[in-house]
N, C-alpha and C positions, 0 to 999 in steps of 0.2 A: 504493498499500499505506498503511496505517494506521501509523504508527510506534508501535513498544511499547517504553518505557523499561525494561524488565525483562524476566527469563526464567523460569521455573519449570519444574524438573526436577522430576519425581514428586511432584505434589501431594498426590496418594492414598497416600503411603506412610504407614505407619503408625506408626511410633516416634516416641518423643519428642524425638529429634536433628532441630535445624533447621539447616541451612549455611547461612551467607550469602556473598555475595563482592560486596563494597562498590563494588569496583574492579575489576570485571571486563573491561572493553570501552575501547577508544581509539575508539570511535566519536562523531563529531560529527554530531548529526541535523543536517537539511537548513535547518531554521528557526532556526538559530544559525550565522551569519556565513555562510550558505550552503553552510554543512557543512565549513567549513574555517577554523582559527581564526588561520593567518596563520602557522605555524610547519612547519620543513621534515618530510618525511616520518620522517627519522629521529629526530627530535625527537619525533614521534608516535609512534615504534617504543619509545620508553624510558620506564621506569619512571615517568617525570612525568605520561604522559597516563593510565595504568592500571599495576595490578598482574599483571606478565609471569608466566604461569604459575600464578596462585593460582585463576584458573576450572575448569582443569582437575582439579587437587586437589580443589576444592569439590565437582565434579560425580561425582568418582569417590567420595569422601568418602560422598557422599548414599547413594551405590548399595551400599556396605557397612556403612553404618549404617541403611539401609532409611528415611530419612528425606527430607523433602523440601529442596530446594537452590533459592535464589533467586540470580540474579546479576543485577547492575545491565546496563544497555543505552547506556551513553555515558561519555563521559571524564571521568576525575574533574577535568580542565580545562574541562570544560562548566559542571559546577557538583559539588562533593564532596559525596557522601552522607552521607559519613562525619564530616560537622561538622554543628552547630547551625546553625537557619538565622539566629542572629544573630552566627555566627563571620564575623572578619574576612576568612580564609583561603577563604569558601566558593567564591569565584570569585577563582582565583589570577590574578595578572597577571605575577609573574615566579616562576619555579620551578626550581631547582637552576641559574641560571645562563643560563636561556632565558626570554626577555620573550614575552608571548602576546600577540600585536598583538589578536586577536578578542576580547580580556576589557579591552583598554585603556581603551575606553571605554563597558565597561558599566554603566548606571546602573539607577537601580532599578525602570524599567520592565522593562529586559533580563533582569533579575536575577528579577522575579516571573514573565516568561514561562519561565523554563528552571525554576523552582521547582514550577511549575504542570504543564509539559509532560513533567520529568525527575524530578524530587527527589521531590517529593510522591505521584507514583502507586508510586514504588517502595517509599518507607516505609509508604503504605497497605498495599499488597501482603504486606509483609513484616509488617505489624503483624496481618494477618489468619492469615497463616500460623503466628504465633508463638501466637497465640489458640485454635489449634485443637484442643490439649489445655492443661490445667492444669500437666503437669507438665513443658513444654517446655525444654528445655536448647539454647541457643545457641553454635555455634559458627562464627566467623568468619572467615574464611580471607584473609590477603594476604601480600603477598611485600616484601621490601625489598631494593634496589642494594645490592651490595658496598662501593660507595664512592661518596658524593658528591664533586661537584666541589671541589678545594681542601682535600679532609678523607683522613683516614686511613682505612686498608682499615679496615671491620667484622669481626671475628673470630666472630660467631655464624653458626651454618648455620640458626638457629631460635629465634627468641624467642615468648615468651607473654606477653600483654598483660593486666593485670587492673588493677581499682580498688580500694574497700574490700570487696567481694564475692571473697573469696580461694577460695571453694568451687570444685572442678575445677582451678582454674590451678594453685597451689601444687602439688599432689598431680601434675600433667600434668608440671611442671618435674624435678619429683623424677624420676618415672617415665621421663621423655626423657633425664636425665643419668645413669640407672643404664645406661643401653646402653653407656657409656663410649667410645663412637664421635663424640661430637656436642658442639659448642660450643653450649650453651644458655643464652641470655638472658632472668633472670625482670624483665619491663618492660624490654626493651632489643631493639632499637635507638630504642625511643621507650619514654618514660614509660606509664602507665597512662591508663585512657579519658580523653578531653576531654568535659567538660561539654557534654550536647547530641548527643553522637555518637550513633553505630547502636546501640553494646552500651550506651549510657547509656537511649538512649530505649526500648528495647525489650528489654532486659535486666534493668539494674539497677531500675529506674524500678518495674518488675512483679515484682521480688524473682526473678527467674529464674535458676538458675545459667546462667554464661554464661564464655568464654573465646574471648580473641584470638588466631589463630596466624600470626605471621611467619616465611616459609621465603624463604631469600636467594636470587633468581631465578637467579642460574646454575646453581641446583640444579636446579630445574623448568623448563626451558627446553623439553623435548620431551618429549613425549606419555607414552614410556615412564618418563620420571624423573616428571612427576606422576602417573601408577598408583602406580608404587612408594612414592612418599612417603603418599599416600593411605594403602594397604596397611599402611605403619610407623605412620601415625598411629591409625587405626581401633581396633585393641585397645588402644592404649595409650589413647586417650578412654574406651573401655571401661572399662577397669581403673582409672583417676585417678577415673571416676563414681564407680564402689563402694567405691575408699577413701575418700571424703567423703561416701557416701551420699547421693549426690544421682540 
């Protein structure tokens, strides 16, 4: 079977919404270290390998917003599609206390191999989806762990990440806070977008309205929780877009 580095749901869905999930999978393709990066299965099941629950939320959100969804089909430890090609963290050798043996000796040739077989095809497909309409709005779904090793517990249920283009995101934060039952982080638990990351590349560079949503992964472990969060987010996203006229 030919390896496919991404999956698309609803490519023909008509609305302007485009849902992305850069870290959807913990899969290691067979051409990368024989399909094994040399870390324990329990580590490959952790947040270091993929964004737990994010793909399920993204796929359901795409249904509710009637827009296409693109999900990666390789672990962020293989190569991180949410980094620029020149980012030093593109191939992680150590992540949250876990050494990645399969990346330890990955040089320029291996990096180029993974770029060509995983990273670049994903971004090409994403670019084509984003260009299908002139008024595309990008929603990037991610998840984060409640606590990193050796660090305190993160209090947020949901974070909204954005850079200089605040359209959609600031209104989304306000709408989420108005619910009264959520701890909402504006550019938490991470800062705004990194230069060359997926949103910078497909959103900001083309002046497309965008937002990146981070859900705490213990809140979206089950399919039911993923569906419920998508149902919660869909109307709030629509309302926030209307607030900002995007």
